[in-house]
C-alpha positions in Angstrom: 21.6 31.7 -27.5 20.1 33.5 -30.5 17.1 32.2 -32.3 19.3 31.0 -35.2 21.6 29.2 -32.8 18.6 27.5 -31.1 17.2 26.4 -34.4 20.5 24.8 -35.5 20.6 22.8 -32.2 17.0 21.8 -32.5 17.6 20.5 -36.1 20.7 18.6 -35.1 19.0 17.0 -32.1 21.7 18.4 -29.8 19.1 20.4 -27.9 15.3 20.2 -27.7 12.4 22.7 -27.3 11.5 20.8 -24.1 15.0 21.6 -22.7 14.8 25.1 -23.9 11.5 25.8 -22.1 12.8 24.0 -18.9 15.9 26.2 -19.0 13.9 29.3 -19.6 11.7 28.6 -16.5 14.8 27.7 -14.5 16.3 31.1 -15.2 13.0 32.8 -14.4 12.7 30.9 -11.1 16.3 31.9 -10.2 16.4 35.5 -11.2 12.9 37.0 -11.6 12.1 37.4 -7.9 14.7 40.2 -8.0 14.3 41.5 -11.6 10.5 41.2 -11.9 10.5 41.0 -15.7 7.4 38.8 -15.8 3.8 39.4 -14.7 2.7 35.9 -15.6 4.6 32.7 -16.5 2.5 30.3 -18.6 1.8 26.7 -17.5 1.0 25.5 -21.0 4.5 26.2 -22.4 5.7 22.7 -21.6 2.9 21.1 -23.6 3.8 23.4 -26.6 7.4 22.4 -26.1 6.6 18.6 -26.2 4.7 19.1 -29.5 7.6 21.1 -31.0 10.1 18.4 -29.8 8.1 15.7 -31.5 8.0 17.7 -34.7 11.8 17.9 -34.8 12.1 14.2 -34.0 9.8 13.3 -36.8 11.9 15.5 -39.2 10.8 16.9 -42.5 11.6 19.9 -44.5 8.7 22.1 -43.5 9.4 22.8 -39.9 8.2 26.4 -39.2 10.9 29.0 -38.7 10.2 29.6 -35.0 9.3 26.0 -34.0 10.1 25.5 -30.4 11.6 28.9 -29.8 10.6 30.3 -26.4 9.5 34.0 -26.4 8.2 36.5 -23.9 5.3 38.9 -24.8 4.6 42.3 -23.4 1.4 42.3 -21.3 -0.4 44.8 -23.5 -0.5 42.3 -26.4 -3.5 39.9 -26.3 -2.9 36.1 -26.0 -6.2 34.2 -25.9 -6.9 32.8 -22.5 -4.1 34.7 -20.8 -4.4 37.7 -18.4 -3.8 41.0 -20.2 -3.7 43.9 -17.8 -1.3 46.4 -19.5 0.1 46.6 -16.0 -2.9 48.6 -14.8 -5.2 47.8 -11.9 -8.2 48.9 -13.9 -7.7 45.7 -16.0 -6.6 43.5 -13.1 -8.9 40.6 -13.9 -9.1 40.9 -17.7 -8.4 37.7 -19.7 -8.0 38.0 -23.5 -10.7 36.4 -25.6 -8.6 36.3 -28.8 -5.1 36.4 -30.1 -3.5 39.6 -31.5 -2.5 39.2 -35.1 1.2 39.2 -34.1 0.5 36.3 -31.7 -1.4 34.3 -34.3 1.5 34.7 -36.7 4.0 33.7 -34.1 1.9 30.6 -33.2 1.7 29.7 -36.9 5.5 29.9 -37.0 5.8 27.5 -34.1 6.8 29.9 -31.3 6.3 29.0 -27.6 5.0 31.7 -25.3 6.8 31.4 -21.9 5.1 34.4 -20.2 3.9 37.9 -20.3 6.2 40.8 -19.3 5.9 43.9 -17.1 5.5 47.4 -18.5 4.7 51.0 -17.6 1.0 51.2 -17.2 -0.7 51.2 -20.6 2.9 51.7 -22.0 3.1 55.2 -20.5 6.7 55.6 -19.3 10.4 55.3 -20.0 11.5 53.2 -17.0 8.9 50.5 -16.2 8.5 52.1 -12.8 4.9 53.1 -13.6 3.6 49.5 -13.4 0.7 48.9 -11.0 2.5 45.6 -10.1 5.9 47.1 -9.2 9.0 48.1 -11.2 11.2 46.0 -13.2 15.0 46.1 -12.6 17.9 46.1 -15.0 19.6 42.7 -15.0 23.0 44.4 -15.6 22.6 46.5 -12.5 19.4 45.9 -10.4 19.7 49.3 -8.8 18.9 50.8 -12.3 15.9 50.8 -14.6 15.7 48.6 -17.7 14.1 51.4 -19.7 10.4 51.5 -20.7 7.8 51.0 -21.5 8.9 47.6 -22.7 11.3 47.2 -19.8 9.9 43.8 -18.8 10.5 42.4 -22.3 14.0 43.8 -22.4 14.9 42.5 -19.0 13.5 39.0 -19.9 16.0 38.8 -22.8 18.9 40.5 -21.0 18.7 38.1 -18.0 18.8 35.1 -20.4 15.4 33.6 -19.9 14.4 33.9 -23.6 16.3 34.6 -26.8 13.8 37.3 -27.9 10.7 39.1 -26.8 7.9 41.3 -28.3 7.4 44.8 -27.2 5.5 47.9 -28.4 7.0 51.3 -29.3 5.0 54.5 -29.2 7.8 57.0 -28.6 10.9 54.8 -28.1 9.6 52.1 -25.8 11.5 49.3 -27.6 14.7 51.1 -28.6 15.4 52.8 -25.3 15.1 49.6 -23.2 17.3 47.9 -25.9 19.9 50.6 -25.3 19.8 50.3 -21.5 20.0 46.5 -21.6 22.5 45.9 -24.4 20.1 44.5 -26.9 18.9 45.0 -30.5 15.6 46.8 -30.6 13.5 47.2 -33.8 10.7 49.7 -34.3 9.2 49.0 -37.7 7.6 51.3 -40.2 4.1 52.4 -39.1 1.7 49.9 -40.5 4.3 47.2 -41.3 3.0 45.2 -38.3 -0.7 44.9 -37.4 -1.9 46.6 -34.3 -5.0 44.3 -34.0 -5.0 42.9 -30.5 -2.6 45.6 -29.1 -4.0 47.7 -26.3 -4.0 51.1 -27.8 -2.1 54.0 -26.3 -1.5 56.3 -29.2 -3.1 54.8 -32.2 -1.2 56.8 -34.8 2.1 56.1 -33.0 2.0 52.5 -31.7 3.9 49.8 -33.4 4.8 46.3 -32.2 8.5 45.3 -32.6 11.2 43.1 -31.3 13.9 42.9 -28.6 16.7 40.4 -29.6 20.3 39.5 -29.2 21.1 39.8 -32.9 20.0 41.7 -36.0 19.4 38.4 -37.7 16.9 37.4 -35.1 15.1 40.8 -35.4 14.8 40.2 -39.1 13.5 36.7 -38.6 10.8 37.8 -36.2 9.9 40.8 -38.4 9.3 38.6 -41.4 6.9 36.5 -39.3 4.9 39.2 -37.7 4.7 41.8 -40.5 2.4 42.2 -43.5 -1.2 43.2 -44.3 -4.0 42.4 -42.0 -7.7 42.7 -42.8 -8.3 43.5 -39.1 -6.1 46.6 -39.3 -6.6 48.8 -42.3 -3.5 50.9 -41.7 -1.2 47.9 -42.5 1.1 47.8 -45.4 2.8 44.9 -47.3 6.3 43.9 -48.3 5.9 45.8 -51.6 6.1 48.9 -49.4 8.4 48.0 -46.5 10.7 46.0 -48.8 11.1 48.7 -51.4 14.2 50.6 -50.1 17.4 49.2 -51.6 20.5 48.1 -49.7 24.0 49.2 -50.7 27.6 48.1 -50.2 28.4 51.4 -48.5 26.1 54.0 -47.1 26.0 57.8 -46.5 25.0 58.5 -42.9 23.5 61.8 -41.8 24.3 63.1 -38.3 22.1 65.9 -37.0 24.8 67.7 -35.0 22.6 70.5 -33.6 20.0 68.0 -32.5 22.7 66.0 -30.6 23.3 69.0 -28.3 20.3 67.9 -26.2 22.0 66.9 -23.0 23.9 63.9 -24.1 26.3 62.6 -21.4 30.0 63.3 -22.4 31.1 59.6 -22.3 28.0 58.5 -24.3 29.0 61.1 -26.9 32.5 59.8 -27.0 31.2 56.3 -27.7 29.0 57.8 -30.5 32.0 59.6 -32.1 34.1 56.4 -31.9 31.2 54.6 -33.6 31.2 57.1 -36.4 35.0 56.8 -36.8 34.6 53.0 -37.2 31.9 53.6 -39.9 34.3 55.9 -41.8 37.1 53.2 -41.5 34.7 50.7 -43.1 34.3 53.0 -46.1 31.0 54.6 -45.2 30.5 58.4 -45.5 29.4 60.6 -42.6 27.8 64.0 -43.3 26.3 66.6 -41.0 22.6 67.3 -41.6 20.1 69.8 -40.3 16.8 68.6 -38.7 15.7 71.7 -36.9 12.0 70.6 -36.6 13.1 67.4 -34.9 14.3 69.5 -31.9 10.6 70.5 -31.4 9.5 66.8 -31.8 9.5 66.1 -28.1 7.0 68.9 -27.4 4.8 67.9 -30.3 4.9 64.2 -29.1 3.7 65.2 -25.6 0.7 66.9 -27.1 -0.3 64.3 -29.8 0.3 61.3 -27.6 -1.7 62.4 -24.5 -4.5 63.5 -26.8 -4.7 60.0 -28.2 -4.3 58.5 -24.7 -7.3 60.5 -23.5 -9.4 59.1 -26.3 -8.2 55.5 -26.1 -8.5 55.2 -22.3 -12.0 56.8 -22.1 -13.5 53.3 -22.6 -12.0 52.1 -19.2 -14.7 53.5 -17.0 -15.9 50.6 -14.8 -19.0 50.2 -17.0 -17.9 49.3 -20.5 -14.4 48.0 -19.5 -12.3 47.7 -16.4 -12.7 47.1 -12.7 -15.7 48.8 -11.2 -15.9 50.6 -7.9 -19.5 51.4 -7.1 -20.7 54.9 -6.2 -24.0 56.3 -5.2 -24.7 57.3 -8.8 -23.3 56.7 -12.3 -21.0 59.7 -12.2 -19.6 58.7 -8.8 -19.0 55.1 -10.2 -17.1 56.6 -13.1 -15.0 58.8 -10.8 -14.3 56.0 -8.3 -13.4 53.4 -10.9 -11.0 55.7 -12.8 -9.5 57.3 -9.7 -8.7 53.9 -8.2 -7.9 52.0 -11.5 -5.4 54.4 -13.1 -1.9 55.3 -11.7 -0.4 58.7 -11.5 1.3 58.8 -14.9 -1.9 57.5 -16.7 -3.9 60.2 -15.0 -1.4 62.9 -15.9 -1.5 62.0 -19.6 -5.3 61.7 -19.6 -5.7 65.1 -18.1 -3.2 66.7 -20.4 -4.7 65.0 -23.5 -8.3 66.1 -22.5 -7.0 69.6 -22.1 -5.4 69.9 -25.5 -8.5 68.5 -27.2 -10.9 70.7 -25.3 -12.9 73.5 -26.9 -10.8 76.6 -27.3 -7.5 74.8 -27.0 -7.7 72.2 -29.8 -6.3 74.6 -32.5 -3.8 76.2 -30.2 -2.2 72.9 -29.2 -3.3 69.7 -30.9 -3.8 71.3 -34.3 -0.3 72.9 -34.3 1.3 69.7 -33.1 -0.2 67.8 -36.0 0.9 70.5 -38.4 4.5 70.3 -37.1 4.3 66.5 -37.4 3.5 66.9 -41.1 6.4 69.3 -41.6 8.7 66.9 -39.8 7.9 64.2 -42.3 8.7 66.6 -45.2 11.9 67.6 -43.5 13.0 64.0 -43.1 12.0 63.1 -46.6 14.2 65.9 -47.9 17.1 64.7 -45.8 16.8 61.2 -47.3 17.4 62.6 -50.7 20.9 63.4 -49.4 21.7 60.5 -47.1 20.8 56.8 -46.8 20.3 56.6 -43.0 20.2 59.1 -40.1 22.3 58.1 -37.0 22.0 59.3 -33.4 22.6 57.9 -29.9 19.4 56.0 -28.9 19.3 57.7 -25.5 21.3 60.6 -24.1 22.3 58.6 -21.0 22.8 55.0 -19.9 20.3 53.4 -17.6 19.5 55.6 -14.6 18.9 54.7 -11.0 15.4 53.6 -9.9 13.6 56.6 -8.5 16.2 59.0 -10.0 13.8 60.7 -12.5 11.1 61.7 -10.2 10.5 64.8 -12.2 8.2 63.8 -15.1 9.9 66.3 -17.5 13.3 64.8 -16.8 11.9 61.4 -17.6 10.3 62.7 -20.8 13.7 64.1 -22.0 15.1 60.6 -22.2 12.9 60.2 -25.3 14.4 63.1 -27.2 16.0 61.1 -30.0 13.3 58.4 -30.3 10.0 60.2 -30.5 10.6 61.9 -33.9 10.7 58.4 -35.4 7.1 57.6 -34.2 5.8 61.0 -35.2 7.1 60.5 -38.8 6.2 56.8 -39.0 9.6 55.7 -40.3 11.5 52.6 -39.1 14.5 52.6 -36.7 16.8 50.2 -34.9 18.8 50.5 -31.8 22.1 48.5 -31.7 24.6 48.2 -28.8 27.3 50.9 -29.1 29.6 50.0 -26.3 29.7 50.6 -22.6 30.3 53.5 -20.1 31.2 53.3 -16.5 28.9 54.3 -13.7 30.0 53.5 -10.1 32.3 50.8 -11.2 29.7 49.0 -13.4 29.9 48.9 -17.2 26.5 50.0 -18.6 25.4 49.6 -22.2 24.7 52.4 -24.6 22.9 52.3 -27.9 23.2 53.8 -31.4 20.0 54.5 -33.4 19.7 54.1 -37.1 16.7 55.7 -38.8 15.7 54.6 -42.3 13.3 56.0 -44.9 9.7 54.8 -44.8 9.7 51.1 -45.6 13.5 50.8 -45.1 13.7 47.8 -42.8 15.9 45.9 -45.2 18.4 48.7 -45.1 18.4 48.6 -41.2 18.9 44.9 -41.2 21.7 45.2 -43.7 23.7 47.8 -41.8 23.0 46.0 -38.6 24.4 42.7 -39.8 27.5 44.6 -41.0 28.2 46.5 -37.9 26.8 44.4 -35.1 26.2 40.8 -36.0 29.8 40.8 -37.5 30.9 41.6 -33.9 33.2 44.4 -35.0 31.8 47.3 -32.9 31.1 45.7 -29.5 33.2 48.3 -27.8 32.2 51.3 -29.8 
């Protein structure tokens, strides 16, 4: 069920939060031994459900919007008193001492946290195979990945344990798993949702967002978790992210040259069919040019590792993290980080340290940041001509576990999503239909990109083309 369907049943008394949590845990017990979506399942969810059930039984008009709704939370978002490892051995025993702002806001809205979900270590990856605690599998085909880095959250929703989950998106880590698992994935405008209490990967790129079964649910959760926060001075309010008007019909821009980046033929067929349906509904499709976006992946894999190098420097076995003693301080640092971090984390730390080092800063990081600024200008110019930009979310459906052993092949899966994070604009991934692989129907996704602060426009078009159930098959 969706959040809105659950709430209707709670209000009518047909179903209770106690039953919802019991059913959630029953699904986890039945399916998660194989899927491995969860790192921890919380034993206090039943108590929260009893309180929510009593609240509905008492009645009243001021029942919070998420009262009794079970949610799953990515394990790099702090929940007071719960283990928060970011799927890394270096934080194996860390227990959060406070709630992230998004968690506090969800609590205030009455949500129940069922458990924390698996991810690529410190959110570094596109498949959830980089977790120190083992990979997560795609519930649609367990031989395939669920996407990443929010693959655990996507799998938790796709396997039916919860109606929605929270993830984080640094370069597509919500939208790509949504595409692979047949879900709605929202990456908000940078600053619309507080990063306080999120374990930082790339501070200028990270944003918390939602994985849901409907656009209506994505909007409901966004309204709860968004807004200014004195703990995060980069946050913006609804006067900014609610300022872009909706329309009856839209003009969509399609960057044709950009789409020549290795999209599978059948995924492209689905995309063209989707565009045809948009035209049939009275919307206008125009070709646009985004030449700098084609260099976005290269810029991202300079900016992001640089920020990773800085953010992960604190995990050294002294200030933070599991310590492995050496004969001296340097050896303790080396032992702790060598044992604590996995291969992908080490790769990005090394690359980031290199591009920030003396003699290379201007040649790499400085140029990547300059390109990033020009990409924003390029996109702003495009939005004077069109209302939204539309692309496939990912060039392929979910790939097999172990298939992308070459890191560069893995990085190319992010080709259409990383420009959104570099420019700070919002985007949403919607199910676009299915393609066949080895006799199994696998979901694909379509990505809509809006101007800065354009969440309302994303929700509007999403309700029209997905919640209305008109485009389920492309």
